[in-house]
N, C-alpha and C positions, 0 to 999 in steps of 0.2 A: 783619688780624690772623692769617688761618685758620695762617700758620706758629707764630704764638706756641702755639694753639690743639692741636695738630699734637705742636708740642714737650712742654707739659703732660703731655697726655695720655703721650707716650711716657714718661716720667718717671714716670708714676701707676704703669701697666705695670711697667714695672722694676722699682717699687717693692713689687708683688703677688706679682711671678715668683720663686716657692723661697727662701724664707729658709733661713738656714743653722739649722746643727740646732741650735747653742749658742743662735739667737733661740729656739728651739722651747721648749727650754728655761729660756728666760725668763731668761737667766742677765745679769749687770748688763754684765759686762766679759770677753771671751775673749783670756787673751794667747794662749794656742794657736792660734788661728782667725788673730792678728793675727802670728804668726811664721810662719804655711802661707801668707798671702795679704796681705804688707808689700808685693812687687813689684806689685800692682795700684795702689797711691798711686805710684809712680816718676814716671809720667808726667801726674797729676795736678801732683805739686808742682812739678816744671820748668814747667809751665805754669802756674799760678801765680804761679812765679819772673819770667816772663817779663810776665805782666801784673801785675805791682807793680811791676817795674824799667821797666817801659816807659809806664807811667801817671804814674810818679812824674817818670821823667825830665820828659817830655815836659811837662809838668803846671809844673814848675820851671823848664823852657827858657820854655816862654808867659807866666808870673809875674813870674819876671826879666826878662824886658823891658818887658811893661805897668810894672813898679815903679820900674824907669832911668827909662821915658817921665815916668809920674807924679810923681819927684824933683826930674826937671826943669821940667814943667809940672806947678805943684803945682795946678792948679783939679781936673785928672783925676782925682786919686787918690780922692774922692766916687763920682763918677758910674762907675769901674771898679772900686769895691768893692761898689758896687749890685749891678751886673751879676754878678760876681763872687758876690756873697752869694744873688742869685736861681737861678743853678743851684744852687749849695749844698741851699739849700732844699727842692729838687723832691725827692718822694718816687724812692729809689732804683732800684724795681722797676721806677715809672712813664719814671720816665729811659730806663733800657735799653730798654723798649718801644715809646717812643716815636720811636727812632733806627731802629726795623726796619723801616719801608718806605724808609725813606734811604739806610741802609748796610745793612741783610738781616742774615741770622745770618752768627755767625763772630765771630770774634776784636775784629776793627776795630770792632766797635759796641761790645764790652766795654771796650776802650783807651780809644774815646773818653769812653764814661760815666764811667769812673773818672780819666782827665785830669780832666775839667770839677769834677770834685769835691774834686780838689782843689788849684785855682786858688784859691778864698776862703781858704783856709789859708793858702797858700807869698805869695799878694801879701800877704795883711794884716802878715805876719812879717815880709817885707822892707822893708816901707815904714817899718814901724814901727822896725826896727833902723837905718834910713837916717837916721830922724829921730830917732832917742834918741842922733844923733853928737852930742857938747859943741859949741857955738859956736867955743869957743874953740879947738878943735882946726882946725876951718875956717881959723879968722882966722888961726893960727898955720902951716897949707899956706898959704895964701895971700899973706902974710911973706915966704915961704921962697921965693916965685915958682911955684910949683905954678898947672900950671891946672886947669878944672874938672874934666879926664876924668882928670889924673895925685892930681888931690886924692880923685876918686873910689874908683880904683883903690888908691891906696898907702892911704890913712887911713879913707873914709867907709865901705867895704864890711868889709873888716877888725876894725871897730870892730862890724859889724853882725850879723856873724858867728857871736853867740852867739843871737841872736834869729830869724835864718835856720836855722841849722841845728836851732832848737827847733821850728818850723815845719814841717820838713821827719820830722822825729822823729813829729811828730802824723799829720801828711798819709799818711806810711809807712805805721803801726801801722793806724790809716785803712784805708786802702788794701788792706791785707789779708784784713782782714775784707770787705770789700764785694764785693771780687774773687771772693766765692764764689757770688754772685749771678748770676755769669757764666754759667752754668748754664741758664739762662732764654734765654739766645740763643745756644746752641751757641756760649759762648768758651770755653767749658776750664776748666780751673784745680781746685781741692779741692771747688769745688759740686758736681762731677758724681759722684764714689763717695755724697757727703754725699747728696745728693737721689734716685740711684740705691734707696739700701737705707737709707733713713729714718726706720724704722720698728726697724732693727736697730741696736741702745746701742752695741757693741764698734764697729762703724761710724762711728755718729756721732762716739763720745767719741776714738776715735782720728784721725779725720780731722780732729776741732776742735783736737785735741793739737796736727798738726801744723802746722796754721795759727797758734796762739800759738808754736810752734815756733820758724816763718818770720819771725812779727812781732819777736819778741826775737831774732834773729839780725839782723834787718837795723836793729832801733835801734841794737844792740853796735856792727856795723858803721859806725853812724851818728856814736855817742856817740864812738869811737874816731881817728875821722876830723876830729872836732872837736877832740878833744882835740890833733891832730897839727898842726891848723892854727891853736890857739890857742894858742902856749907860754907866753903871757905871760898866762893865766888860770890855768895850774898853781897851785895852793899848795905854796910851800915851806916847808920845816919845818927 
């Protein structure tokens, strides 16, 4: 754990070094400072987007495969849900630190931890969406001569899309918040500027606001994608 202690010490040292002038004046928010220093947030924002996008994409791929398996072999649903639930209940910072002896410091460790945290939400929603498909839809599909695979892709998955997108939205927004903890394993992201000047109110407010903006942008993108792929759900007047 020497890497962890060294990293925390570096964060503490940076936090104590040379506070900006408006912090000395105890201002709550300094727009002028933000206008002069906004460029320092560009790289952390891009890193944050990579962390969130990669983690959610990897989590969805794993959860989707597990959900399809559980959909075909029903008795697997409960144990898989239990395993993903255990991963989800591990304290976030502890999970990051537990991975350090295996994967070391860096973005890989952060992505593995963030991916694990998405599995419970995504797996549960995909399984629930598939389970909620009306039995008569399956019977009608089989009556039309559809194979089980055709029935899955042409009927069951389209009808499960609302639940699937709901899980994606929750998992994505929560990952945006959790990704700030990647700073503790040198994973980058907006946690870096936050923890470098943790006592500087303007920095914390602006970096936190960027996290909120990223979460809203992801959520809006997913809502737009859902509306595009589920035209039958649009309300017409």
